[in-house]
C-alpha positions, 0 to 999 in steps of 0.5 A: 562233652567229655575230652579225652586224650591218648597220651605218649607213652614217655618210659624207658625203655620205650613201650608201643603200646596204647589204650585205643587202636585208631579202628577202635576209637571210631568204635568208642565214637559211634557208640559215644558221641559225646566223647571228644578224643585227642592223640598226643603225638608219637613216634614210638606208638605201634599205630602212626599218628598218620593213622589217626589222622585218617581216622579223623583224630586230631594229633597234637603234642599239647593236650592240656585242654583235655580231661581224662589222659589215658596212658599205659605205663607210669607218667615221668614226673615232668610230664604230669598235667595238674587237676586232670584225670589219669589212667595208668599202670602206676605200679604203686599199690604194692609200695612199690619204692621206686614209683613212691615220688610218682604217687607223691607228685601225683597228690602235690598236683591234684591229680585224679588216679585211676589205676588199671590194674584196680579197674575190677568187678565189685568181687575183685576180679580185673576186667582189663589188663595185659594177661593174656598176651603176656602168657601168649609170649611168655609160653612161646619164650619157653619153647624158644628157650627150649629149641636154643638150649638144646639146639632143636630149632631156632624160633625168632623173637616176638617182637621181630613178627608182626602180630599174633598170627606171625607167631602163631605161624612159627610155632606150627614149624616147629617139632616139640620133643617129648616134654612134660609141661606144668603150667600154673594158674587159672587167670588170664595169664595162664589162659593165654599160656594154654592158647599156646600149649593147645595150638601146638596139639599138646596133650593136656592130662589130669594131675594123676595121670600126669604124674604117671605119664612116661611116654615118649611125647609131649603132654602138659598138665594146668594145676590150681593152688590146690594141686601145688599146695597142701593143707598141713592138717591133711584136710581137704582145704579150698582155694577161698581159704588158702587165699585167705590163710595161706599159713595153713598150708604147706607147698606141694609143688615137688612133686611136679618138679620131679616129673616136669622137664618145663614150669610155666609159671601163670599163678598170682602169688600173695605174701605169705604162701608157701614158695613152689621150691627153694634153692635146696630142693633145686639141689636134689637129683630128683628135680627135673625141671631144665626150663622155667618160663616164669611170667608171674615174675616174683623175683628172689620169691616163690621160685628160687631161680628167678634172681633178677628179671630178664629183657626182651633183648635178653630173654633167658638166663642161666641158673645154677643149682649148686652154686645158686648163681646166674650162668649162661643159659647154654649150660648143660647143668643149669636151668633156663629162665625167662623172666621178662617183665613187660611180655605183651610190649613184644606184641604190641598190636594184638595187645592194644586191640585187646585192651582197647576192646575191654577198656571200651566194654568196662570202662568208657560207659561209666563216664557216661551212666554215673558211674552206676557199677562203680567201676571208676570209684573202686578204681579212684587212688587220688582225689583232691591230693589225698588217697581215696579211703580204699588206698589209705593204706599207702600214706605211710608209703607216701610219707616215707615211714 
């Protein structure tokens, strides 16, 4: 018998998501009767304590007798329980300065830390995450921003809607203006954004057709790294090489910036890769983009207008290309920027159900089959008070070097 606990989310701002819904927990227990689950009481979780009780689970404040503690966001230091296995997004694998003390405390308390972000296949592809929901909400917010800025329609905030179906129903009520939309990426985030574009019935074009298209109807183009980057020596190049040796490539995104109105970023951006556009690029009279839904959310990075994250409460700001500063997004000369860094929180019910489905499929079996696929081993960041070998590169970060 393994004792699991769903822990309450205590990070500020509040996060209503959870690893498993009551229904998914019931499904799990039927498949793995040797798993025992407790639910830590929470007054903010999208599913109420009573819903878990009705599903037959014990709801309690104290989960210290459980072996494996499952959360979503970082656990506040005072809430960490020594000598436990924890699963959550630690936001430490890129040496984020604001979470250095969290990783130090994990090691000090002899906690076995498993980070959701590094629950991956052998080839490194992620097995679980909230990417699809970030893409769905990010694309919706892009259209919401256009409606507000151009005074065309007024979509409600996603957080005010009950679920994904309600969000899509709101999109059915609007008429999309004849805009050109460029979407970057090919992973879960980009696929989520693409779902919104396809739901709206917007026609998808090839790169060549898109760059030449100037008809009066909305269209989009979904581009990959070899579309918005080119090899410096003019040869063909490959996606595999680009990710390994990005310094061999130059940016080739401006051809899209000169012919697009809305830019939805669903890509992964790696260190050393060319930027999409600079502040100087955005000053050009040929630069056409007026709205950017930056789901990738790399601050002061590859997209010059992304100068800070925005929030669910205030998702939009304006970027003045001449002064390179933030202005009101209603300013006619500004680029509207949406760069909310916790988009899935706006769809907590659907996001939680989707996450639980992936976690049940890819992670829970590893506890009962001796981790035969190596899923747990690859995701384990800390054990016996030390970083595991895979994550030993974080030692200087922990030491404060």
